N, C-alpha and C positions, 0 to 999 in steps of 0.2 A: 891724237884722237883717243878718247877714252869712252868706254861703255860701262855702265854700272847696273848691276842687277839686284833684285830683291834679296837674294841670299846674302850678298855682301852687306847690304844695309842691316839685315837682321843681326849680323855680327858687330857692325860698327855703331849702330844706334842703340841697338839693344845695348903896269899894275896900278890897277886902279885902287885908290884908297877912298873909302867912304867913311866920313867922320860924323858922328852923332853926339852931341853934347846935351846933357840935361842938367841944369843947375837949379838947385833949390835955394830957398832964402836962408836956411841955417844948415850949412854943410857940416858943421861940427857935430850935428846929431846923427851923422851917418852910422849905419850898422857896422861899417868897417872902422875899427878903433883908431886907425891912423889916418882915416879920411882919405885913403888912396883907393880910388875906384876907376883906375885906368885899364880898360879892357881891350885886348886885341883878339879879334876873331880870325884865326889862322885857317884859311881854306886850302886844303891840299888838293888843288885843282882850280877850277873856275866856277863861279856861282851860276852864271846865266845858263839855263838849260839843265841844270843839275838840281833836282828837287830836294835832295838831301841837304845840300849846302844852302839852297834858298830858304829852307825851313830853319836851318841853323842860324843864319844871319837874322832872319825875321824874329825868331824867338828871343835872341839876345837883345835886339833893338827894342822889342816890346817891354822887356824887363827894365831896360835903361830908361825908357820913357816913363814907366810907372814909378821908378825910383826918383826921377826928377820931379814928378808931381808931388812926391812925398818928402821933399826937402833934401835930397841927396845930390851930390855932384858926381856925375858919371860921364865918362867919355868912352865911346866905342869906335874902334878903328878896324875896318875889314881889310885883310891882306890876302890876296890870291897868290898862291905859290906855284900855280901852273900844273900841268899834267905829268911832268917828268918827276917820278918819285925820288930819283937819285939826288935831286936838288933840294928836297924838302928840308933835310937836316941843316944844310948850310943857311937856308933862308930863315929857318926857325932860330938858329944860333944868332944870326944878325939881328933879328927882332929882339931876342933876349938881351943881347949885348948893348942895345940902344939905351936900356934902362928906362924906357918911356912907359913901361906897362907893369901892372901889378898882377894881372891875371891874363892867361892865354886860354881861349876856348877854341876847341877844334873837334873834328869828327872824322874818324877813319880807323879801321882795324889796325892799320900799320903804324899809327901815331905813337902808341906807348913805347915801342922800341926806339923810335926817333926822339921822343921826349927824354928818355932815360939819360943819355949823356949830356943833353942840354941842361936838364934839371940839376945834374951834379955840378955843372960849371956855374950855374946862377941860382944859388940856394934860396934867394928871397922871392923868386918868381913862383906863382902858383899856376896850376893847370887844371882845366876841366875837359875831359875827353868823352865824346859820345860815340856810340857804335863801336866800343872797344872795351878791353878788360886790362886793368893795371892794378897790381898789388904791391904793397911793401914800401910805398913812398907817401908820406903824409901830405905832401904838396901836390899830389896827382890824384884827382877824384875822377873816377870813370863810371860810365853807365853803358851797360851792354844790353841791347835788345835781344829778346829771346827769338833768335832767328831760326831756331828749330821749329817753333810754332809757326813762324811766318812762312818758312819754306814748306812745312808740312801741309798747311792749308792750300798753298799754291799747287803742290803736287797732287793733292787729293782731287781738286776740281779739274786739274789738267787731265788726269786719268779718266774722270767722269766724262769730260768732253771728248777725249780721244776714243772712248768706248761707245760713243753715241752715234746717232745717224745725222749729226750736224753736217753742214755742207762740206767742210774741209777735213772732216775726220776720216780716217782710213782703218783698215783692219789690223794694221801693225800696232803692237802694244809697246810703242816707243814714244817718249817725250824727250825734250832737250833742254839744255842750259848753255847759254853763251856768256862767258865771263870776260871782263876786261883783262884780268890777270889771275893767276893762281895765288891764293893767300890762305892762311890757316882757317879763317872762319868759313871761307867758301868750301875748302876741301873737307874740313872736319865737322861742319855743322850744316851749312845750307844745302850742299849737294846731297849728302846722305839723307837729310830730312825731306827734301823734295821727293826723293825716291821712296822714302818711308811712307809719305802720304799717298803716293801712287799705288804702292803695294797694299795699302789698306783697302783700296778699291779692287785691285786684282794683283795677286802676287806674281804674275807673269810679266808685269811691266818692267822695262829697263829705261835707263836714262843715258842719252848720248851727251857728252860734255865736250865743248870746244872753247878755246881761249884765243882772244884777239891778240893779246900781247901788249896792249895799252888801253887807255880809256877814251880814245878819241877817233879811231880809224873806222869811220862809217862804211867805207868801201869793203874793208875786211869783214866787218860785222855782217854785211849783206852776203858776201861770198860764203861765209860759214853757215849762215841761215839757209841759203839755197842748198848747200851740201847736205844739211840735216834733212831738209825737205826731201831731197832725192834719196836719202837713206831710209825714208819711211816715217820720219818724225812729223807729227801734225800739230803739236803744241810746243812752243819754245818759250822759256823764261830768260829774257835778256837782262844781265846785270853787268853792263859794259860801258856805262857813262855815255859819252857822245856817240859811241859806236852803236848804241841802241837805235839811232835814227836809221842806220843801214838795215837793221833787223826789221824795223817797221816797214821800210820801203820794200824789202824782200817779201814780207808777209802779204802785202797788197798785190805784189806782182805774181808771186808763185802760189799763193793761196794756202796759208796755214794760220793757226791761232797763236795768240800771245798771252802768257800769264805774266802780268805786270807786278813789279816788286818795288816797295818803299812808298809810293804815293798813288793817288787815284789816276790811273792811266787810260781809262775808257775813252776819253776824248782824243787821245793821241792817235788812235786808229779805230774809229767806230766800226763795229761789226767784226773786228779781228781780235780785240782785247777781251778775253773771257773772264778775267779776274784781276783784282787789285788787292794785294796784301800790303797794307799800309803801316807805317810807323809814325807815331806822333812826335816827330823830331822838334817841331816848333814849340809844342807845349812843354816838352821836357827841357829844351834849352831855356825857355822862359822861366820855368820853375827853378832850375838849378842856378841860373844867373841871379834870380831874385834871392835864393837862399844864401848865395855867397855874399851878396850885398847886405843882407840883413843879419849875417852871422849865424844862420841856422843850418847851413849846409854841413852834412857829415863829411868833413874834409878827409881825404885820403882813403875813403872807403869805396870799394867797387860795389856796384849794384846791378842786378839783372831785373829788367822790367819786361812785361809781356802782355798777353791777352787779358788776363784777369784784372789788370790795372788799366786796361784800354790804351796802353802804349803801343801795342800791336793789335791790329784789327783787320777786318775784311770789309771792303766797301760794297755792301750789298743793297744799298738803297738808290744807287745811281740809275737813272732811267735807261742809260745805254746798256748797263749790265742786264737789266730786266728785259730789254728789247732783244739782246743778242743771245742770251742763254735760256734754253727751255726751262719751263717751270719745274719739271721733274728733277733736273740737275740742281736748280736753285734750292729746292726743298731739301735735298740731301746735303748740300753745302751748309744750309742754314742749321740743319740738325747737328752737324759737326761743330759749327761755331757755338751753338748753345751748350754743348758739352764742354768746350774749352773755356767759355766765359764763366760757366758755373763751377769749373774745376772738377767736373765729373771725369774729364780726360785731362791728365797732367803730362806735359812734355817738357821736362827740365832740360836745360842745356847741359851737355855732358863734357 
């Protein structure tokens, strides 16, 4: 159990296979000079119910469909590696050893370390990794979302709601995070930035942090959420995969609010979800895949994308958001988003 305060942040922040083939009339005109456009989407988990992976697969498939209409031959195979992280490297190695693919596309902060030894063994295979950072390998292209921005805007509105007279708000200046597992981006970026945003509202806020230990145990997620509620937390941000369902159930039962992360979550628990800090994974996956197919992708270069480019954003037009959150809070959140979108306020990933 960990509790994080604003002073600390000031120092810190300061198997199913789905095959899609698109065949054009003249494949020799492909943007890939060797006409090899065999793509594997490696999902470190399962797709169903996980918005990050649903957006990943959809974005790649859209790019493949567009390429097929423009005369390229593209095959896309989706491979689900399951929720046990210890198995991912062996499954990725088997995929690479098959020799059936030219490009592997995946998304997870843990993937660069898993890819490194596989890439060394199979030097002809290329990789695109989203939601991750990898440097020094010309065959690994990575895109990192500015999750400092994403968590900051979540923490900001969580503190606004917690400080309000909304139904489930209390006098305690505590908000919470429930993570599936501890990982560098969570500990070094998301958690401190969530607190940083809350401290911008009131420097007395603290964040209670709990870890499920995996990405699927909804019962444990519910138990942790109830324990946070009992500790005085009135807004929880769950980033725990399938365990999020347990947090949702606990919110409805015990009465607390949810700050949603990665996609639009208002409909998952109407009246309980007070924010949705979203990332445009489908759009980015489509654009990067298209760039690889056309030969315009800056291969091997890591890139950070955020609010200014609208790869990170806040879902502020959803009717459920407008219905749930009072106008005064929405106006303050809107003012923050305008500053970030115009780059009047800049929050680089550190």
